[in-house]
C-alpha positions, 0 to 999 in steps of 0.5 A: 911441610914448607909449600913454594908459591902456587905461581911456579906450578904453571911454569914449564922449566926451561928448555935449552939448546944441550950443550956438547958434553950432554951429547957425548955423555948421551951418545958417546960420538963425536965421529964423523961419518962417510956419506952413502949414495943419496936415495928415496926422501926418509928420516930414517938412516939409509944405507951404511956408514963407515967410520972414520977419523974422531971430529968435534961435535958440532953445536948448532943449537943455542944461536953462539957465535961459531967463530967464539968471543971477540978475541979484544974481549978475551984478551981483556978477560984474562986482564982481570985475574989479579982483580976476581977478588973485588966486588964490581962497581955497581953500576958498571958505569964505564960500560954504561958510558961506552953504550951511551955514547954508542947509542946517542942516550944520555948513561940515565937511559942504560942498565946493565944486566946479567945477560938482557934476561935479567932485564926481562925479569927486573921489566916483570917485577918491575911493574906487573901486579897479580891482578895484571897480565902480560901479553906475547906471541905463543911460539916466541922465548919462554922468558916472557911467560916465566917472568910474568907468572913468577911476578904474580901475573898472568900470561896471554898469547896470540899465535903467530901470524903467516910465521910473523910476530901477531903484532895486530893481535897483540893490539887487542888486549887493551888492559895488558901491562907489558907487551913482549915483542921479540924482534928477529923473532926466536925461534922463526927469525922472522922480524918487522921493518923499523917502520912496522915497529914504529907504526905499532909503538903510535898504537900502543897505551901509553899505560902499557910497557912494550919490552922490546927484545933486540937480542938478534937486530944486529944480523938483519939486512936493516940499518938500526933504529934511532933508539935514542929517538924512540925511547924519548918519544916513547917513554914506556918502551923497553929496549934490550939488547945482549952481548951474547950472540954477536959479540960471542960472551953468552958464557959471560952473561951480559945485557943491557936496557935502553929506556927513560930514565922513569924505567930505567930508575924503577929496575934499578930499584930492584936489580940486584947491586953487583950483578953484572961482574968485572970481567964481563963489563971489561970484556964487553968493552973491549967487544966494542972496540972489536969492529975486524971480529964484528964485521966478519961475523955478520957477513959470514952469518949473511953469507953462509944463512944464504948458502944453507938456506938455499941448500935445506930448500933443495932438499925439499924443506920449508924455510922461513926468512930469517933476519937472525944467526939461525934459520927455522926448518921445517922437518915433519912429524919426525922432527924430533928423532930426526934431531935425535939423530943428528946428536948420535952424529955429532952435530946438535940442532934445536928441536922447538917442540917447546916453542910449541912448534913440534914439526920444526927445527931451529938450525944456528948458522955455523962456520962455512965448514960446519954448515958444510958437514951438517948439510953433508950428513943430512944427505943421507937421507937424500930428501929429493 
C-alpha cells in the first residue's frame, strides 16, 4: 500500500471561511428579514421574522476587500486575454521593479509568490531541517504550523498575552530556527508599533530567521516601517506582503517577500519556475497605481471599523482593538451556533474554533451597507 509521510498526520486540514456558494447550498438562503422588537439577551432566534425581498449573501468571513478588486487592476487583467497561452516571465521582473521602487530596496531583495502563503512555505522548506523547530503564537494563522510540519520540523507555541502576540515568550525559545510573527495578528487584529517590532528584532539571535507576516499592515493607523533599513540591519528578517487584502486581488493569488539577498537566493532555489501567473502580475502592477481605490478602501475600513466596534460593544460584546480589516468579537459558549444562525440569514462570519478561540468570532469590515445589515440582524438577539 502506498503510504504518505507520517508528518501529515499531525497537520489539521485548513479551515477557510465559508464561501457564498457554500452557504447558498447549505441553507438555500439569500433572503432578508424584518427584525422584530428588541428582546432580552439571548443567542437564540426570538420573535417572528417576516420574509421580504431577496438580498445577496453578505460575506464577512475571509477579510477580502468589500469593494471588490481595484478597478485599474481589473482592467489590466482583462487585457491579458491574448497572452494566456504564454508562460509568464519566471521572476516577474516588471512587478519586482515596481515593488523595489515602492520599498526603496534592490530588486535582489524581492521574491514574488503565489500569494504570500507561498513565501511562508518556501521559507519553511528552505530553512527547516527535521531536527529543527519553529515557533509562533497558539492563536494565529495556521499556515505557520502547517509549513513547519510539512518541512518535517516541529512547531512550538506560546499563548497570546492579553490577546497580543507573545513576543517576549517567543524570545525564550533560544534554539528556534524560525520565529513566525503575524503583525497585525490574525485573528485578533492586535498589533505592535514599529518601535516594538524593532526592539524585538534586536534581541533575536542572528541564527534565527524571523518571518514577519504583514498581510494586514496597511490597515493600521501607523506609518509603514522603513523596510529597506530593517532588512539591511537584520539579514535574518523576511517580511511578507500580499495583494489579497487591500488591493482586492485574493482570487489572483499574488504576494511577495522582502529580505536580504541571501534569504531571497535561498527561496528562489526551491520556488516553482512559473509560480506567479501573467494576469496576476499585470493586475498587481496596476493596483499599485490605483491610489483612489486604496485611499477609499483605507478610509472606509477605518471609519466602519470604529462604528462596528462601538455598535457591537453597545450590544454587550467584548471587541478587541484592531489594526486590520476585521474585528475579533467574543460571543460566548454559543459562538458556533450564532455563526450558523447568521449563515442561515445570509451573513457569513468566521467562527474561531480552529484558532483555539471557540467563544470568539472574526468579522470582516464590510461596506457601510453590509455592516448596517449585519447589525440589524444581530439586533434580533437584543444584547442589552
